[in-house]
BAFI-3210 file (N, C-alpha, C; in Angstrom, 3 decimals, decimal comma, padded with zeros to 6 digits):
// residues 195
n [1|2|3|4|5|6|7|8|9|10|11|12|13|14|15|16|17|18|19|20|21|22|23|24|25|26|27|28|29|30|31|32|33|34|35|36|37|38|39|40|41|42|43|44|45|46|47|48|49|50|51|52|53|54|55|56|57|58|59|60|61|62|63|64|65|66|67|68|69|70|71|72|73|74|75|76|77|78|79|80|81|82|83|84|85|86|87|88|89|90|91|92|93|94|95|96|97|98|99|100|101|102|103|104|105|106|107|108|109|110|111|112|113|114|115|116|117|118|119|120|121|122|123|124|125|126|127|128|129|130|131|132|133|134|135|136|137|138|139|140|141|142|143|144|145|146|147|148|149|150|151|152|153|154|155|156|157|158|159|160|161|162|163|164|165|166|167|168|169|170|171|172|173|174|175|176|177|178|179|180|181|182|183|184|185|186|187|188|189|190|191|192|193|194|195]
n.u [-086,424|-085,501|-086,941|-085,674|-086,995|-088,434|-086,310|-085,329|-087,099|-086,381|-084,306|-082,701|-083,937|-082,117|-081,744|-080,351|-079,575|-077,005|-076,187|-076,124|-078,267|-077,994|-079,741|-079,149|-078,696|-081,004|-083,377|-086,238|-088,798|-087,133|-085,792|-083,177|-081,464|-079,896|-077,442|-077,962|-077,285|-075,631|-077,641|-078,459|-076,486|-076,619|-078,173|-076,464|-074,462|-075,891|-076,628|-074,103|-072,637|-073,613|-072,341|-069,604|-066,242|-064,608|-064,996|-065,948|-065,053|-066,998|-065,742|-064,540|-066,782|-067,751|-065,625|-065,743|-068,440|-068,825|-066,905|-067,362|-070,211|-071,786|-071,037|-072,286|-074,853|-078,168|-080,246|-083,658|-086,801|-089,402|-092,162|-093,118|-093,655|-092,624|-090,438|-087,263|-083,853|-082,360|-079,926|-076,614|-073,923|-070,670|-068,219|-065,044|-062,764|-059,414|-056,226|-053,711|-050,437|-049,077|-047,203|-045,937|-043,770|-044,049|-042,535|-041,958|-042,871|-042,440|-043,591|-047,091|-050,272|-053,129|-056,664|-058,125|-060,760|-062,398|-063,942|-065,325|-067,287|-069,877|-073,067|-075,752|-078,902|-079,426|-081,796|-082,333|-080,342|-078,603|-080,205|-079,411|-079,027|-076,647|-074,820|-076,000|-075,736|-072,913|-072,302|-073,564|-072,078|-069,499|-069,910|-070,331|-067,826|-066,214|-067,170|-066,174|-063,584|-061,927|-059,457|-059,318|-060,791|-060,618|-060,616|-060,716|-061,119|-062,011|-060,247|-061,709|-064,300|-066,330|-068,674|-068,387|-066,067|-067,001|-068,948|-067,414|-065,212|-066,206|-068,707|-068,379|-065,884|-063,521|-060,044|-057,601|-055,136|-053,306|-052,145|-052,902|-051,489|-052,796|-054,497|-056,818|-058,268|-059,084|-057,150|-057,472|-056,643|-056,500|-057,629|-056,570|-058,456|-058,896|-060,510|-060,063|-060,653|-061,839|-059,676]
n.v [-040,408|-043,767|-046,882|-049,713|-051,944|-053,821|-055,327|-056,829|-058,862|-060,882|-062,159|-064,956|-066,801|-067,290|-070,228|-072,577|-076,054|-076,884|-075,091|-074,671|-073,151|-071,259|-070,412|-067,781|-066,573|-065,903|-063,435|-062,010|-061,220|-060,620|-061,633|-063,458|-063,134|-064,249|-062,707|-062,322|-061,558|-059,180|-057,335|-056,531|-055,008|-052,295|-052,173|-053,121|-051,148|-048,879|-049,405|-049,873|-047,619|-045,511|-045,439|-045,375|-044,294|-043,723|-043,719|-046,617|-047,904|-048,837|-051,020|-052,264|-053,219|-054,974|-056,782|-058,200|-059,136|-060,547|-062,535|-063,766|-064,370|-065,913|-065,052|-062,743|-061,384|-060,388|-058,570|-058,443|-056,944|-059,165|-058,939|-057,209|-057,232|-055,427|-054,316|-052,790|-053,965|-053,884|-054,296|-055,584|-057,859|-058,273|-060,365|-062,121|-064,750|-065,668|-067,143|-067,691|-067,535|-069,706|-069,094|-071,112|-073,796|-076,730|-079,772|-081,543|-080,297|-077,527|-074,081|-073,829|-073,300|-071,613|-070,964|-067,771|-065,924|-062,824|-059,943|-057,523|-055,544|-054,324|-053,408|-051,846|-050,401|-047,279|-047,029|-049,583|-050,569|-052,054|-054,205|-056,736|-057,513|-056,971|-058,663|-061,160|-061,247|-061,264|-063,668|-065,556|-065,195|-065,854|-068,534|-069,588|-069,056|-070,615|-073,161|-073,195|-073,718|-071,935|-070,865|-068,691|-065,410|-062,143|-058,526|-054,939|-052,044|-048,694|-047,046|-045,234|-046,144|-047,104|-048,622|-050,687|-051,907|-052,842|-054,666|-056,573|-057,328|-057,608|-058,969|-060,947|-062,114|-061,435|-060,565|-058,018|-057,581|-056,021|-052,662|-050,090|-047,401|-044,354|-045,582|-045,280|-043,210|-040,804|-040,329|-041,612|-043,927|-047,524|-050,714|-053,985|-056,799|-060,157|-063,297|-066,385|-069,592|-072,878|-075,612]
n.w [-017,454|-017,381|-016,437|-014,697|-014,030|-015,826|-016,875|-014,767|-014,382|-016,059|-014,856|-013,282|-010,563|-007,605|-006,686|-006,930|-006,913|-006,165|-004,339|-001,010|001,192|004,016|007,046|007,847|005,470|004,333|003,784|004,951|002,703|000,610|-002,472|-004,021|-006,961|-009,978|-012,051|-015,505|-018,272|-020,500|-020,919|-018,468|-017,376|-016,876|-014,605|-012,596|-012,775|-012,028|-009,342|-008,061|-008,772|-007,250|-004,790|-005,110|-004,568|-006,568|-010,079|-011,979|-015,156|-018,045|-019,059|-016,883|-015,473|-017,455|-017,625|-015,144|-015,229|-017,650|-017,560|-015,111|-014,581|-012,845|-010,407|-009,774|-008,021|-007,381|-005,072|-004,572|-003,878|-003,056|-003,078|-004,970|-008,301|-010,129|-008,988|-008,613|-008,353|-005,120|-004,143|-004,829|-005,600|-006,892|-008,133|-008,609|-009,620|-009,232|-010,070|-007,592|-006,541|-004,196|-001,285|000,073|-000,481|-002,403|-001,898|-004,059|-006,365|-006,396|-006,083|-005,356|-006,955|-005,990|-005,893|-005,593|-004,371|-005,150|-004,044|-005,796|-005,959|-003,929|-003,175|-001,534|-001,520|000,083|001,590|002,415|003,987|006,789|007,233|006,834|004,223|002,785|004,146|003,575|000,779|000,521|001,872|000,220|-002,147|-001,228|-000,575|-003,147|-004,342|-002,744|-003,447|-005,995|-005,545|-004,198|-001,866|-000,309|000,181|-001,046|-000,691|-001,124|000,892|001,719|004,323|005,758|005,542|007,639|007,976|006,089|007,078|009,536|008,671|007,129|008,831|011,558|011,333|009,345|009,472|008,081|007,798|008,396|006,022|004,661|004,565|002,442|001,060|-000,062|-001,982|-003,508|-006,153|-005,048|-003,234|-000,800|001,799|002,008|003,267|002,672|002,856|003,992|003,834|005,105|003,922|004,785|004,220]
ca.u [-085,696|-086,026|-087,002|-084,945|-087,821|-088,707|-085,127|-085,087|-088,004|-085,747|-083,224|-082,970|-083,938|-080,944|-082,130|-079,738|-079,440|-075,657|-075,911|-076,836|-078,596|-078,143|-080,822|-078,711|-078,580|-082,372|-083,918|-087,685|-089,257|-086,111|-085,344|-081,847|-081,517|-078,611|-077,193|-078,202|-076,480|-075,273|-078,820|-078,656|-075,286|-076,983|-078,681|-075,284|-073,799|-076,717|-076,509|-072,729|-072,166|-074,081|-071,498|-068,178|-065,403|-064,009|-065,854|-065,469|-065,415|-067,846|-064,868|-064,377|-068,007|-067,800|-064,617|-066,307|-069,736|-068,756|-066,060|-067,851|-071,621|-072,343|-070,619|-073,056|-076,149|-079,008|-081,288|-084,846|-088,015|-090,180|-093,599|-093,451|-093,095|-091,957|-089,397|-085,873|-082,935|-081,946|-078,554|-075,910|-072,516|-069,954|-066,966|-064,276|-061,835|-058,120|-055,174|-052,788|-049,324|-048,936|-045,826|-045,343|-043,245|-044,310|-041,209|-041,764|-043,333|-042,208|-044,737|-048,401|-051,216|-054,457|-057,640|-058,507|-061,929|-062,235|-065,184|-065,024|-068,335|-071,020|-073,892|-077,126|-079,556|-079,379|-083,049|-082,436|-079,149|-078,758|-081,263|-078,792|-078,933|-075,235|-074,252|-076,541|-075,104|-071,520|-072,278|-073,900|-070,937|-068,414|-070,253|-070,087|-066,379|-065,701|-067,510|-065,308|-062,255|-061,117|-058,951|-059,522|-061,520|-060,008|-061,256|-060,167|-062,111|-061,414|-060,049|-062,769|-065,605|-066,548|-069,745|-067,812|-065,148|-067,812|-069,551|-066,448|-064,413|-066,969|-069,789|-068,070|-064,621|-062,355|-058,932|-056,757|-053,916|-052,346|-052,542|-052,549|-051,414|-053,350|-054,892|-057,901|-058,029|-059,303|-056,008|-057,779|-055,969|-057,383|-057,191|-056,878|-058,989|-058,940|-061,221|-059,485|-061,650|-061,324|-059,111]
ca.v [-041,442|-045,088|-047,804|-050,953|-053,042|-054,911|-056,158|-057,721|-060,001|-061,951|-062,763|-066,274|-066,837|-067,975|-071,356|-073,750|-077,179|-077,048|-074,066|-074,848|-071,847|-071,240|-069,546|-066,393|-066,069|-065,628|-062,180|-061,975|-060,233|-060,389|-062,791|-063,300|-063,570|-064,262|-061,908|-063,160|-061,175|-057,761|-056,462|-056,081|-054,337|-050,973|-052,364|-053,187|-049,844|-047,928|-049,715|-049,726|-046,263|-044,564|-045,446|-045,443|-043,116|-043,483|-044,389|-047,737|-047,792|-049,922|-052,174|-052,948|-053,989|-056,071|-057,782|-059,033|-059,738|-061,522|-063,660|-064,411|-064,012|-066,636|-064,394|-061,504|-061,726|-059,238|-058,665|-057,792|-057,146|-060,209|-058,685|-056,277|-057,761|-054,356|-053,726|-052,789|-054,523|-052,961|-054,640|-056,548|-058,153|-058,662|-060,982|-062,878|-065,740|-065,627|-067,976|-066,973|-068,402|-069,957|-068,866|-072,342|-074,644|-078,157|-080,398|-082,201|-079,529|-076,093|-073,328|-074,286|-072,240|-071,768|-069,997|-066,746|-065,129|-061,385|-059,170|-056,261|-054,544|-054,657|-052,205|-051,975|-049,102|-046,700|-047,235|-050,982|-050,967|-052,498|-055,216|-058,031|-057,813|-057,008|-059,902|-062,303|-061,245|-061,697|-065,091|-066,321|-065,131|-066,629|-069,956|-069,947|-069,078|-071,794|-074,313|-073,122|-074,155|-070,858|-071,090|-067,439|-064,338|-060,837|-057,292|-053,720|-051,048|-047,476|-047,015|-044,400|-046,779|-047,836|-049,608|-051,842|-052,577|-053,564|-055,808|-057,596|-057,826|-058,024|-059,912|-062,011|-062,765|-061,044|-060,024|-057,051|-058,202|-055,030|-051,252|-049,577|-045,945|-043,622|-046,633|-044,818|-041,976|-039,653|-040,369|-042,286|-045,180|-048,691|-051,983|-055,226|-057,758|-061,526|-064,334|-067,693|-070,660|-074,191|-076,458]
ca.w [-016,721|-017,697|-015,308|-014,906|-013,533|-016,763|-017,095|-013,645|-014,472|-016,825|-014,081|-012,716|-009,101|-007,072|-005,841|-007,537|-005,988|-005,659|-003,341|000,246|001,751|005,462|007,525|007,907|004,105|003,898|004,304|004,737|001,732|-000,417|-003,242|-004,599|-008,350|-010,660|-013,245|-016,679|-019,429|-020,571|-020,904|-017,089|-016,875|-016,360|-013,238|-011,734|-012,785|-011,269|-007,916|-007,574|-009,025|-006,214|-003,591|-005,402|-004,372|-007,880|-011,070|-012,782|-016,563|-018,544|-019,299|-015,606|-015,259|-018,434|-017,254|-014,079|-015,540|-018,749|-017,167|-013,887|-014,386|-011,702|-009,173|-009,619|-007,431|-007,042|-004,039|-005,115|-003,071|-003,720|-003,076|-006,045|-009,549|-010,874|-008,139|-009,066|-007,357|-004,063|-003,781|-005,691|-005,339|-008,106|-007,707|-009,594|-009,076|-009,909|-009,484|-006,714|-006,196|-002,768|-000,833|000,581|-001,543|-002,396|-002,047|-005,348|-007,520|-006,280|-005,590|-005,812|-007,279|-005,403|-006,370|-004,621|-004,742|-004,979|-004,049|-006,455|-005,761|-003,092|-003,001|-001,051|-001,510|001,437|002,322|002,833|004,727|008,171|007,284|006,592|002,794|002,423|004,694|002,829|-000,543|000,671|002,232|-000,982|-003,057|-000,621|-000,739|-004,554|-004,597|-002,044|-004,294|-007,176|-005,132|-003,614|-000,516|000,424|-000,504|-000,754|-001,137|-000,559|001,293|002,259|005,767|006,330|005,373|008,899|007,800|005,391|007,993|010,524|007,983|006,745|009,956|012,736|011,050|008,398|009,813|007,281|008,582|007,697|005,534|004,180|004,540|001,122|001,139|-001,222|-002,923|-004,372|-006,909|-004,170|-002,309|000,460|002,085|002,021|003,842|001,963|003,810|003,470|004,573|004,806|003,909|005,222|003,144]
c.u [-086,320|-086,018|-086,271|-085,791|-088,096|-087,518|-084,919|-085,980|-087,371|-084,570|-083,661|-082,949|-082,800|-081,388|-081,567|-079,488|-078,046|-075,336|-076,767|-077,045|-078,788|-079,226|-080,414|-078,469|-079,951|-082,848|-085,398|-088,052|-088,278|-085,833|-083,994|-081,877|-080,151|-078,591|-077,338|-077,293|-076,309|-076,475|-079,095|-077,460|-075,613|-077,574|-077,506|-074,632|-074,578|-076,559|-075,125|-072,258|-072,556|-073,087|-070,003|-067,444|-064,651|-064,829|-065,163|-065,879|-066,320|-067,017|-064,613|-065,593|-068,065|-066,795|-065,193|-067,522|-069,701|-067,917|-066,626|-069,327|-072,261|-071,962|-071,197|-074,455|-076,870|-079,919|-082,467|-086,016|-088,937|-091,675|-094,046|-092,830|-092,372|-090,808|-088,033|-085,006|-082,526|-080,532|-077,942|-074,484|-071,910|-068,567|-066,253|-063,392|-060,563|-057,178|-054,238|-051,681|-049,190|-047,472|-045,144|-044,959|-043,675|-042,975|-040,959|-042,038|-043,013|-043,447|-046,050|-049,288|-052,561|-055,379|-058,023|-059,719|-061,680|-063,603|-064,847|-066,021|-069,433|-071,788|-075,267|-077,698|-079,653|-080,649|-083,211|-081,197|-079,504|-079,912|-080,719|-078,608|-077,474|-074,565|-074,707|-075,922|-073,666|-071,459|-072,607|-072,710|-069,763|-068,674|-069,972|-068,593|-065,717|-065,974|-066,667|-063,862|-061,370|-060,685|-059,076|-060,288|-060,885|-060,909|-060,459|-061,328|-061,400|-061,332|-061,186|-064,159|-065,882|-067,624|-069,219|-066,874|-065,924|-068,431|-068,521|-065,680|-065,269|-067,998|-069,351|-066,705|-063,431|-061,299|-058,140|-055,454|-052,858|-052,967|-052,022|-052,633|-051,888|-053,761|-055,927|-057,550|-058,231|-058,218|-056,318|-057,009|-057,003|-056,767|-057,500|-057,286|-059,030|-059,729|-060,623|-060,573|-061,019|-060,810|-059,717]
c.v [-042,798|-045,973|-049,091|-052,167|-054,122|-055,837|-057,150|-058,946|-061,159|-062,585|-064,113|-066,190|-067,732|-069,087|-072,655|-074,825|-077,299|-076,052|-074,295|-073,473|-071,981|-070,247|-068,073|-065,788|-065,739|-064,350|-062,141|-060,868|-059,936|-061,699|-062,451|-063,915|-063,415|-063,287|-062,830|-062,822|-059,660|-056,822|-055,932|-055,319|-052,956|-051,045|-052,354|-051,811|-048,816|-048,155|-049,395|-048,280|-045,241|-044,391|-045,405|-044,148|-042,778|-044,264|-045,583|-047,480|-048,962|-051,186|-052,959|-053,797|-055,193|-057,169|-058,745|-059,824|-060,730|-062,736|-064,453|-064,084|-064,720|-066,007|-062,990|-061,894|-060,426|-059,577|-057,828|-057,990|-058,130|-059,925|-057,734|-056,765|-056,707|-053,721|-053,824|-053,431|-053,449|-053,269|-055,575|-056,733|-058,664|-059,149|-061,645|-063,874|-065,690|-066,650|-067,112|-067,940|-068,489|-069,798|-070,148|-073,243|-076,090|-078,833|-080,926|-081,283|-078,042|-075,380|-073,885|-073,084|-072,575|-070,744|-069,052|-065,998|-063,664|-060,715|-057,794|-055,165|-055,122|-053,373|-052,601|-050,569|-048,582|-046,952|-048,670|-051,468|-051,331|-053,489|-056,613|-058,384|-057,910|-058,287|-061,114|-062,388|-061,756|-063,193|-065,972|-066,354|-065,950|-068,117|-070,415|-070,027|-070,260|-073,053|-074,343|-073,493|-073,085|-071,215|-069,835|-066,460|-063,021|-059,703|-056,127|-052,812|-049,844|-047,546|-046,247|-045,024|-047,703|-048,907|-050,862|-052,616|-053,403|-054,808|-056,912|-058,180|-058,408|-059,106|-061,123|-062,654|-062,465|-060,443|-059,043|-057,709|-057,171|-053,639|-050,652|-048,049|-045,320|-044,575|-046,148|-043,504|-040,722|-039,545|-040,985|-043,593|-046,310|-049,797|-053,068|-056,223|-059,137|-062,417|-065,662|-068,742|-071,962|-074,966|-077,842]
c.w [-017,012|-016,467|-015,665|-014,557|-014,568|-016,966|-015,970|-013,719|-015,233|-016,086|-013,536|-011,195|-008,644|-006,124|-006,400|-006,487|-005,395|-004,547|-002,104|000,865|003,253|005,851|007,537|006,521|003,525|004,578|003,950|003,754|000,613|-001,143|-003,848|-005,983|-008,997|-011,819|-014,447|-017,848|-019,464|-020,622|-019,497|-016,522|-016,310|-014,954|-012,255|-011,638|-011,962|-009,763|-007,369|-007,697|-007,981|-005,080|-003,854|-005,098|-005,654|-008,903|-011,712|-014,226|-016,932|-018,754|-018,013|-015,305|-016,193|-018,094|-016,212|-014,578|-016,694|-018,373|-015,994|-013,636|-013,198|-010,367|-009,064|-009,179|-007,078|-005,868|-004,522|-004,157|-003,780|-003,791|-004,184|-007,346|-010,392|-010,109|-008,798|-007,984|-006,346|-003,583|-004,792|-005,203|-006,637|-007,694|-008,884|-008,855|-009,911|-009,284|-008,651|-006,321|-004,687|-002,383|-000,375|-000,580|-001,320|-002,706|-003,456|-006,543|-007,468|-005,778|-006,161|-006,092|-006,666|-006,045|-005,250|-005,169|-004,460|-005,062|-004,593|-006,136|-004,871|-002,877|-002,503|-000,982|-000,076|002,243|002,822|003,587|006,158|008,324|006,995|005,126|002,350|002,904|003,901|001,433|-000,459|000,979|001,035|-001,953|-002,517|-000,792|-002,168|-004,855|-003,903|-002,872|-005,562|-006,832|-004,537|-002,199|000,336|-000,453|-000,078|-001,221|-000,583|-000,179|001,896|003,781|006,440|006,234|006,560|008,768|007,110|006,314|009,020|009,895|007,770|007,927|011,072|012,438|010,240|008,583|008,916|008,198|007,742|007,310|005,161|004,247|003,238|001,126|-000,173|-002,348|-003,944|-005,064|-006,071|-003,095|-000,955|000,564|002,117|002,853|002,833|003,035|003,169|004,428|004,143|004,917|004,340|004,030|003,198]
res [m|t|t|l|a|p|k|i|q|s|l|n|i|d|n|s|n|q|e|q|i|d|e|d|m|i|i|q|g|i|k|f|v|n|y|k|d|e|s|q|i|d|i|v|m|k|l|v|g|r|d|l|s|e|p|y|s|i|f|t|y|r|y|f|l|t|r|f|p|d|l|c|i|f|a|v|p|e|n|d|p|n|a|e|p|i|g|c|i|v|c|k|v|d|p|e|e|d|d|q|m|n|e|n|e|g|p|t|t|k|l|c|g|y|i|g|m|l|a|v|d|t|s|h|r|r|s|g|i|g|s|a|l|v|k|r|a|v|r|r|m|e|h|m|g|c|s|s|i|m|l|e|t|e|v|t|n|k|a|a|m|k|l|y|e|d|r|l|g|f|m|r|e|e|f|l|v|r|y|y|l|n|n|n|d|a|y|r|l|r|l|w|l|k|d]
***
């Protein structure tokens, strides 16, 4: 079994000046680092693959990570230089046609963020890492001009529902029947951002 620890040392620490960090986005003992390049794709696949109800292909990971590398963030224990990431979030941004018509121009297009993957190692859950990762990603998508953020989650995933709805303010937008390959239903959730 190979270790992923040497690859994480080449990641960039997430402390860019354009990103204002709120107190609730800081977790004691955890540093947040940015995805750098495809040499770290196996880190993402290892973390995310543990919790998936259906497998993603390498092409799905590459789609997100090559097009939106700034929207992949890792959580890493900061007291161990050889520590592997214990969490990550992977997102993208897409144009979305607005239903409301502009009198002079017709329908308008807005940007919508999308959370494709969120994973936190089971031994570090319930410590705020997932919330901090989502808040950091939402802040970045907001700075990119997104008017909302969407995601899907299984109806049976109570922990995800509690995180997104109760803690982060996402709202149920749509019920998706047999959305996943395992025939489980899903909710599409959306967080509306301030215009």
